[in-house]
C-alpha positions as CSV (number, residue, x, y, z in Angstrom):
1,M,-4.3,-8.1,-8.5
2,K,-7.1,-6.9,-9.5
3,T,-8.4,-10.4,-10.4
4,G,-7.4,-11.7,-8.1
5,F,-9.1,-9.0,-5.1
6,K,-12.7,-9.5,-7.1
7,A,-12.2,-13.1,-6.6
8,S,-11.3,-12.9,-2.9
9,C,-13.6,-14.0,-0.3
10,V,-11.6,-13.9,2.6
11,E,-12.0,-10.7,5.2
12,I,-8.4,-10.4,4.7
13,V,-6.5,-9.9,1.8
14,V,-2.5,-9.7,1.9
15,I,-0.8,-8.3,-0.3
16,Q,2.9,-10.1,-1.1
17,D,5.3,-9.2,-3.9
18,A,6.1,-12.8,-5.7
19,D,9.3,-12.7,-5.4
20,L,10.1,-13.3,-1.6
21,E,11.8,-10.2,-0.9
22,Y,9.4,-9.4,2.5
23,D,9.1,-12.3,4.5
24,P,6.0,-14.4,4.8
25,A,6.5,-15.8,8.4
26,D,5.9,-11.1,8.5
27,I,2.1,-11.8,8.0
28,P,1.2,-13.1,11.2
29,N,2.2,-8.8,12.5
30,L,0.6,-7.3,9.0
31,I,-2.7,-8.9,9.7
32,D,-2.9,-8.4,13.9
33,P,-3.7,-5.1,13.4
34,I,-7.1,-5.6,11.8
35,I,-7.8,-9.4,13.5
36,V,-8.1,-7.1,16.8
37,D,-9.8,-4.2,14.9
38,K,-7.0,-1.4,15.8
39,A,-6.7,-1.4,11.3
40,D,-8.9,-1.7,8.0
41,V,-5.7,-1.8,6.4
42,V,-1.6,-2.3,7.6
43,Y,1.3,-1.6,5.4
44,G,4.2,-3.6,5.8
45,S,7.2,-1.2,6.5
46,R,11.2,-1.3,5.4
47,F,11.9,1.5,7.8
48,L,10.7,1.2,10.8
49,V,12.6,-0.9,13.4
50,R,13.5,-3.6,11.7
51,K,13.9,-7.5,12.1
52,T,15.7,-8.3,9.3
53,A,17.1,-6.1,5.9
54,R,19.5,-6.7,3.6
55,I,20.9,-3.3,2.5
56,L,21.0,-2.1,-1.3
57,Y,21.0,1.1,-3.3
58,F,20.7,3.9,-1.5
59,R,19.0,5.6,-4.8
60,H,16.1,3.5,-4.7
61,Y,16.4,5.0,-0.4
62,L,16.0,8.1,-1.5
63,A,13.4,7.9,-4.3
64,N,11.0,5.7,-2.2
65,R,11.3,8.5,0.2
66,F,10.6,11.4,-1.7
67,L,7.9,9.5,-3.6
68,T,6.5,8.5,0.4
69,F,6.9,11.9,1.8
70,F,5.0,14.3,-2.1
71,S,1.9,11.1,-1.3
72,N,2.4,12.1,2.3
73,I,1.6,15.8,1.5
74,F,-1.6,15.4,-0.8
75,T,-3.3,12.0,1.5
76,D,-2.6,14.2,5.0
77,L,-0.8,10.7,6.0
78,N,2.5,10.2,8.1
79,F,3.6,6.9,5.7
80,S,6.6,5.7,6.1
81,D,7.3,3.6,3.7
82,V,3.8,4.2,1.0
83,E,5.8,1.9,-2.0
84,T,5.4,-1.5,0.3
85,G,5.0,-4.6,-1.7
86,Y,3.5,-5.7,1.3
87,K,0.4,-4.7,2.3
88,A,-3.1,-6.2,4.5
89,F,-6.8,-5.5,4.0
90,R,-10.3,-5.9,4.9
91,G,-11.3,-7.9,1.7
92,E,-14.2,-5.3,2.0
93,I,-12.4,-2.2,1.4
94,I,-10.0,-3.9,-1.5
95,R,-13.2,-5.5,-3.4
96,K,-15.0,-2.5,-3.4
97,T,-11.8,-0.5,-4.7
98,I,-11.4,0.5,-8.3
99,I,-8.2,0.3,-9.6
100,N,-7.1,1.8,-12.6
101,S,-3.1,2.3,-12.6
102,R,-1.2,-1.4,-13.3
103,G,2.8,-1.9,-12.3
104,F,4.5,0.0,-9.9
105,G,1.6,2.7,-10.3
106,F,-0.6,0.6,-7.7
107,E,1.2,1.7,-4.5
108,I,0.5,4.9,-5.2
109,E,-3.9,5.1,-6.3
110,V,-4.3,2.2,-3.9
111,T,-2.9,4.4,-1.3
112,A,-4.8,7.2,-2.2
113,K,-8.2,6.0,-2.2
114,I,-7.4,4.1,1.0
115,A,-6.7,8.0,2.0
116,K,-10.4,9.2,1.1
117,L,-12.1,6.5,3.2
118,K,-10.5,7.4,6.1
119,C,-9.8,4.0,7.1
120,R,-7.9,2.7,10.1
121,I,-4.4,2.5,8.9
122,F,-1.1,0.7,10.5
123,E,2.4,0.5,9.2
124,V,4.4,-2.7,10.6
125,P,7.8,-3.1,11.0
126,I,8.7,-6.2,8.5
127,S,12.1,-8.4,7.0
128,Y,13.1,-7.1,3.7
129,Y,15.5,-9.1,1.8
130,G,16.2,-7.2,-1.2
131,Y,18.1,-8.6,-4.4
132,E,20.3,-6.9,-6.7
133,E,18.3,-8.8,-9.9
134,G,14.6,-8.0,-8.8
135,K,15.6,-4.3,-8.8
136,K,13.4,-3.7,-12.0
137,I,12.5,0.3,-11.0
138,K,13.8,2.7,-13.4
139,L,13.6,6.4,-13.5
140,S,10.5,5.9,-15.5
141,D,8.5,4.1,-13.3
142,G,8.8,7.4,-10.8
143,L,7.5,9.8,-13.0
144,L,5.0,7.8,-13.1
145,A,4.4,7.7,-9.3
146,L,4.4,11.0,-9.5
147,Y,2.1,11.6,-11.9
148,Y,0.1,9.1,-10.3
149,I,0.6,10.9,-6.7
150,L,-1.1,14.2,-9.0
151,R,-3.8,12.0,-10.5
152,F,-5.3,9.9,-7.5
153,N,-4.5,12.6,-5.1
154,L,-6.6,15.3,-7.1
155,F,-8.3,14.5,-10.0
156,C,-10.2,11.0,-8.8
157,S,-13.5,11.7,-6.1
158,K,-14.7,8.7,-3.4
159,Q,-17.4,8.4,-6.0
160,K,-14.9,6.9,-8.6
161,S,-12.7,5.6,-6.5
162,F,-14.7,2.3,-4.9
163,V,-17.9,0.4,-6.7
164,E,-19.9,0.9,-3.7
165,S,-21.3,4.2,-1.9
166,S,-22.1,1.8,0.9
167,I,-18.6,1.2,2.3
168,W,-17.7,4.9,3.2
169,K,-20.8,3.9,5.8
170,N,-19.4,1.3,7.0
171,I,-16.2,2.6,7.1
172,A,-14.9,5.3,9.6
173,T,-11.8,6.9,11.4
174,E,-12.4,5.8,15.6
């Protein structure tokens, strides 16, 4: 992802998991708040009023809700689905964000960093077509997520989060 972000030159960058658990037909709804200049970052949420969703694994739902809640405590944001694999960013924001983590840590790290930037953030409902074979999440991933929440919210400054400080002036909460 880091290589793709740096190589991008578009106004809006969308992240979508490659396994197609998220419907590409939702991309227009995902990017619309950015296009109409209401948002700088948009997360797709599997837990807002949905179009279509496969019902799977209560334990994954509980783990996601717990991690989202814990992340929200430190970011002071009210996400419903911080672990979503469906996100859209203004290109300049994601290109200038320094990403240190790998794997599932990305969701937590990028959330902590955009919170420091005070971006205009939206969530939109998305469809979710989860499948059993796609769930490779382990308990160790959840424990790492807790570590990343603490690390990137408490021990990573805004100066260490972005390549260039001029972005702070360009992005402001309205």
